[in-house]
C-alpha positions as CSV (number, residue, x, y, z in Angstrom):
1,M,-48.6,37.4,21.0
2,K,-47.1,34.0,22.1
3,K,-43.7,35.0,20.7
4,K,-43.8,38.3,22.6
5,F,-44.7,36.5,25.8
6,I,-41.9,34.0,25.4
7,G,-39.5,36.9,24.7
8,I,-40.6,38.8,27.8
9,L,-40.1,35.6,29.9
10,L,-36.6,35.1,28.5
11,L,-35.8,38.7,29.2
12,I,-37.0,38.4,32.8
13,A,-35.0,35.1,33.2
14,A,-31.9,36.7,31.9
15,M,-32.3,39.7,34.2
16,A,-32.9,37.5,37.2
17,S,-29.7,35.6,36.5
18,I,-27.5,38.7,36.6
19,P,-27.4,38.8,40.5
20,L,-26.6,35.1,40.5
21,I,-23.7,35.5,38.1
22,T,-22.4,38.4,40.1
23,V,-22.6,36.5,43.4
24,K,-21.0,33.4,41.8
25,N,-18.1,35.6,40.4
26,N,-17.6,37.3,43.7
27,A,-17.6,34.0,45.6
28,Y,-15.1,32.7,43.0
29,A,-12.9,35.8,43.5
30,D,-13.1,35.4,47.3
31,A,-12.1,31.7,47.0
32,K,-9.3,32.6,44.7
33,E,-8.0,35.2,47.2
34,V,-8.1,32.7,50.1
35,F,-6.3,30.2,48.0
36,A,-3.6,32.7,47.0
37,D,-3.2,33.7,50.7
38,S,-2.7,30.0,51.7
39,S,-0.2,29.5,48.9
40,I,1.7,32.6,50.0
41,N,1.7,31.4,53.7
42,E,2.9,27.9,52.6
43,N,5.7,29.4,50.5
44,K,6.7,31.6,53.5
45,S,6.8,28.5,55.7
46,I,8.9,26.5,53.2
47,T,11.2,29.5,52.7
48,E,11.8,29.6,56.5
49,L,12.4,25.8,56.5
50,V,15.0,26.2,53.7
51,A,16.5,29.1,55.6
52,A,16.9,26.9,58.7
53,N,18.7,24.2,56.6
54,Y,20.8,26.6,54.6
55,R,24.6,26.6,54.6
56,D,26.9,29.2,53.0
57,E,28.7,26.4,51.1
58,Y,25.6,25.4,49.2
59,T,25.5,26.1,45.5
60,D,22.4,27.5,43.8
61,E,21.6,24.0,42.4
62,T,22.0,22.5,45.9
63,I,19.5,25.1,47.2
64,K,17.0,24.0,44.5
65,T,17.2,20.4,45.7
66,L,16.8,21.5,49.3
67,V,13.6,23.5,48.2
68,I,12.2,20.4,46.4
69,I,12.9,18.1,49.3
70,L,11.5,20.4,52.0
71,N,8.5,21.4,49.7
72,S,7.7,17.6,49.5
73,N,8.1,17.1,53.2
74,Y,6.1,20.1,54.2
75,K,3.2,19.3,51.8
76,T,3.0,15.7,53.1
77,K,3.8,16.1,56.9
78,K,3.2,19.7,58.0
79,N,2.6,18.6,61.5
80,K,6.0,16.9,61.7
81,F,7.7,20.3,61.9
82,S,7.9,22.5,65.1
83,D,8.9,26.1,65.5
84,K,12.6,25.3,65.9
85,D,12.6,23.8,62.3
86,F,12.0,27.3,60.9
87,L,14.3,30.4,60.7
88,N,12.5,33.7,60.2
89,K,13.6,36.3,57.6
90,E,15.1,38.8,60.0
91,N,17.4,36.2,61.7
92,F,18.5,34.7,58.4
93,I,19.3,38.2,56.9
94,K,21.4,39.0,60.0
95,K,23.4,35.9,59.5
96,H,23.6,35.5,55.6
97,G,22.3,38.7,54.0
98,E,19.3,40.0,52.2
99,D,20.5,38.9,48.7
100,K,20.6,35.2,49.9
101,Y,17.1,35.5,51.4
102,S,15.8,37.0,48.2
103,F,17.3,34.0,46.3
104,L,15.6,31.6,48.7
105,E,12.2,33.3,48.3
106,K,12.6,33.4,44.5
107,T,13.5,29.7,44.3
108,V,10.7,28.6,46.6
109,N,8.2,30.6,44.5
110,E,9.6,29.2,41.3
111,F,9.7,25.6,42.5
112,S,6.4,25.7,44.5
113,E,4.9,22.9,42.4
114,K,8.0,20.7,42.3
115,T,8.0,17.8,44.7
116,I,9.4,14.3,44.9
117,K,6.7,11.9,43.6
118,Y,6.4,8.2,43.9
119,K,3.6,6.5,42.0
120,K,2.3,10.0,41.1
121,K,2.0,11.0,44.8
122,T,4.1,13.5,46.6
123,V,6.2,11.7,49.3
124,Y,8.1,12.6,52.4
125,T,11.9,12.0,52.1
126,P,14.3,12.1,55.1
127,L,17.3,14.4,54.7
128,F,20.4,15.0,56.7
129,Y,23.8,16.8,56.3
130,L,26.2,13.8,56.3
131,S,25.7,10.0,55.8
132,D,28.0,7.2,56.9
133,G,29.5,7.1,53.4
134,Y,26.4,5.4,51.9
135,T,22.6,5.4,52.3
136,M,20.4,2.4,52.7
137,K,17.2,1.4,50.9
138,S,14.0,1.3,53.0
139,E,10.6,-0.2,52.7
140,N,9.2,2.9,54.4
141,Y,10.7,5.1,51.6
142,P,10.4,3.2,48.4
143,Q,11.4,6.3,46.4
144,L,15.0,6.0,47.8
145,K,17.7,3.9,46.5
146,G,20.8,2.8,48.4
147,C,23.9,4.7,47.1
148,A,27.4,5.6,47.8
149,C,28.2,9.0,49.4
150,P,32.0,9.0,49.3
151,W,32.3,12.8,49.8
152,D,30.7,12.4,53.2
153,K,33.7,10.4,54.5
154,L,36.0,13.2,53.3
155,N,34.1,15.9,55.2
156,N,35.9,17.2,58.3
157,K,32.6,16.8,60.3
158,F,32.3,13.1,59.4
159,E,31.6,10.6,62.2
160,E,30.6,7.0,62.0
161,C,26.8,7.1,62.5
162,G,25.5,3.7,61.4
163,N,23.1,3.0,58.6
164,T,21.4,6.1,57.2
165,I,18.2,6.4,55.2
166,G,17.5,9.5,53.2
167,I,19.4,12.2,51.2
168,S,22.8,13.5,52.2
169,M,22.9,17.3,51.6
170,N,26.7,17.2,51.6
171,T,26.7,14.7,48.8
172,I,24.1,16.7,46.9
173,N,26.3,19.8,47.3
174,Q,29.4,18.0,46.1
175,L,27.6,16.6,43.0
176,C,26.3,20.1,42.2
177,K,29.8,21.6,42.7
178,K,31.0,19.1,40.2
179,G,28.5,20.4,37.7
180,A,25.4,18.3,38.3
181,S,22.0,19.9,38.0
182,Y,19.5,19.8,40.9
183,K,17.6,17.0,39.0
184,E,20.8,15.0,38.4
185,A,21.8,15.3,42.0
186,L,18.4,14.2,43.3
187,K,18.4,11.3,40.9
188,W,21.6,10.0,42.7
189,F,19.2,9.2,45.6
190,V,15.7,8.8,44.2
191,N,14.3,6.5,41.6
192,C,11.1,8.4,40.9
193,K,9.7,11.6,39.4
194,I,10.6,15.1,40.5
């Protein structure tokens, strides 16, 4: 009799836990959906940031570096960006075409987890189109190293601008045109993990 009683209690306990498991799984599914939506929105924002910084002269490897830099910057300082820092899909397509935008979206999705990390933490890294021919080290950005950017002086838009701190996209592009991968090009400027 005692075994039957224990068996009935276990059966009742098991049946009582079914609604809890269902609720837990539904809550998990809801949370997963919210997370997926926020990832999609973040990727859309990063794509629009990349679109605003895009130039027709950029190689595919250059675009990959741009995605990684802007992904890092957006993840660390979302509030630093304003509406003028983004270019929406429709305006980009009018200017550069649908194929280019599809490539940007694909690259952002593929590289969504890649960031510039210093001491295992994603860090903000300044970027600009042209340097003064070299970039400086900075205590504020320990992931950066000072380096030469000789291609910047050869660019027809070059102007003396004083000491620059950050990554020159023109130099990245020239390195990539010469066969460097996105990682090799970024390593020209940073001394940390990507």
